[in-house]
Every structure is written in C-alpha cells, then in structure tokens.
C-alpha positions, 0 to 999 in steps of 0.5 A: 289142222290149226298148228302152232310153231315155236322155235328160232330161225329154223322156225321163223318164216321171215328171211334170215337175211333181209337183203336176200334176193329170194323174196317169195316165202320158201319156208316149210311153214308156207309149204304146210299152209299151201296144203290148207293148214292154219299155222301161227309161227312164234319162231324168232331168229337168233333166240334161245330155247328158253324164249320159245318155251316162254312163247309155248307157255303163253300160247299153246292152249289155242292149238291142237297140234304143235311143232316145237323147234329146240335151239342150240344148247349153249345160247344165252337162256335169257336176255332183256326185252328187245335183245332176245334175238341175240341169244346166239351171240358168244362175244361182243366181236360177234355183235359187230361181225354180224352187224347185229348192233344195227337198230340198237340204241346206244343203251341196248348196245352197251347192255348187250356188250356187258352181258356177252363180256360176262357170259363167256366164262359162265358157260356150263354144259351141265346147266345148259343141259338141265335147262333143255331137259327141263323144257323138253319134259315140260312141253311133252307132259303138258302136250300129253295132258292136254291132248295136244299133238306134238312133234319135237324138232331137235334141230341141233342134236346129233345124239352122238355125244351122250354128254349132250343128248337129253333123255327123250323117254318123256316124249309124247310125239316124234322126235326128229333130230340133226336138221342143222347137219342137213342144212349145213351139208346143203349149204356149207357157207351157211354161218357166213351168209344164208339167203335160204328160208329157215336155213333150207332150200325151197326143195328141202323145205317142201320135204321137211313139211311133208315129214312134219305133216306126217309126223303130226298125223301119225300116232308114234313116238318115233326118234329119227335122224333127219340127216339119214332121210332118203329124200334129202339128196344134195344138188350142187346147182341148188346150192349154187342158187343161194350162193349169191 
C-alpha cells in the first residue's frame, strides 16, 4: 500500500516532546511501515484541520490510500507561514507556558501574540463547525471521485454533543472517532508532558495501526468509537513508563 497521512500531532511521526527519553520511533505510522506499507506523513504537531486540508489538496493525488486525522475544532484555522504549528494556542500566556516562543524571531513572536490577543473574543463554534463540515465533505467527495480509499480519523470527536458533531453522511470510508479520550485515559497528564509518540504508548500505537489497516483494507463506511474498542486495555505500568 502507498498511504498518505494528514493531520496534527496524532499523525506526526516526530516526538511530541523533543526531550523525551524514548528515541525509537514508536508511532503507529512506523508500525504500519514495518508491515511493508510505504507511508508519507504530512502530519505536523500543533496545526489545525485547515492546515492538513491544504496539505491534502496539494498532495492527495499521489496516493491510493489516505488516512486523514482531523484536529481539535477550535484551533486557529490559519496562521502565517512558519507559525502553523501554534494553532493549538489559546492565549499569549500559553506561548510561554509551553515554551513555544523558543526558536521564534522577535517579529514572529510579536505577530503570534497579536494574533492570539485578537483571537480569543472571536471564537465562533458555529463557524468552526462550518469549516470542519466543509473540509470533511470535500475530502470525502474528492476521494470518492478519484477512487482513493479513505479513513477519517476524528480524533477529538466524542459524538455526544450534537452541537459539535458534524454530519458524516457524505463519508466515503470508515469514520473512527474519540481517539483523544483513549490517549487521555492512558496518560491523564498528557496536557502537561507527553513522552509518547502520537500521544499513544507503543502498545496502543500497535493496536491503532492494526485498526487503521483493517479500515483501509475493508469496504465499509463504519462509524466507530475507538474508546469502546476492546483491545485498548489500560495498564498502570505502561502509563508509569512514560511519566518520567
């Protein structure tokens, strides 16, 4: 299989924490590659679904199979070049609390502070919902029309609050959702420090790799809650491994 992967940190095969002691690639992407699949990932930590959509439009035609990982609904949809991985920030304080100002030029730092200061009062759930629905429909329709096999990985969706649950009727492949809940239950401190690859332990990445491969190999349009998957069993020793 020649697979294209698009998304944020859940689809980024570089370590979420550059100072993590776990240097060997434990990502689900690496696990799929070990099974002989050729994978190119355009995942980038901290980015929005709009960023991933732009990457998809630029590169999707070279793939026969695609895994698209949708980001958090309320990330900043678009940032200037070089600042795309700061889409997850919600305030100027976060820029310094997470140490994400490191490596920025003074001009870039001033620019992102200005954007964050103005962004907070302008969050619109209805607009964010519109953007996500539009992107979902476009990606699925493009893949359907071009005979590209697609899996929608709706990482942050729990499908409980209908206000934020997009319509999946236009899906052209499986929709797997609620991966964030799986990740957070395995490591509740992930918001502070996460040494895992793609926010999952090596064991969970292996499980996810199998789930995604089966979804690509199948011909259904299943909507499935990953949090309810029987293979995701939680082990305190595994959790402790990453709490270093």
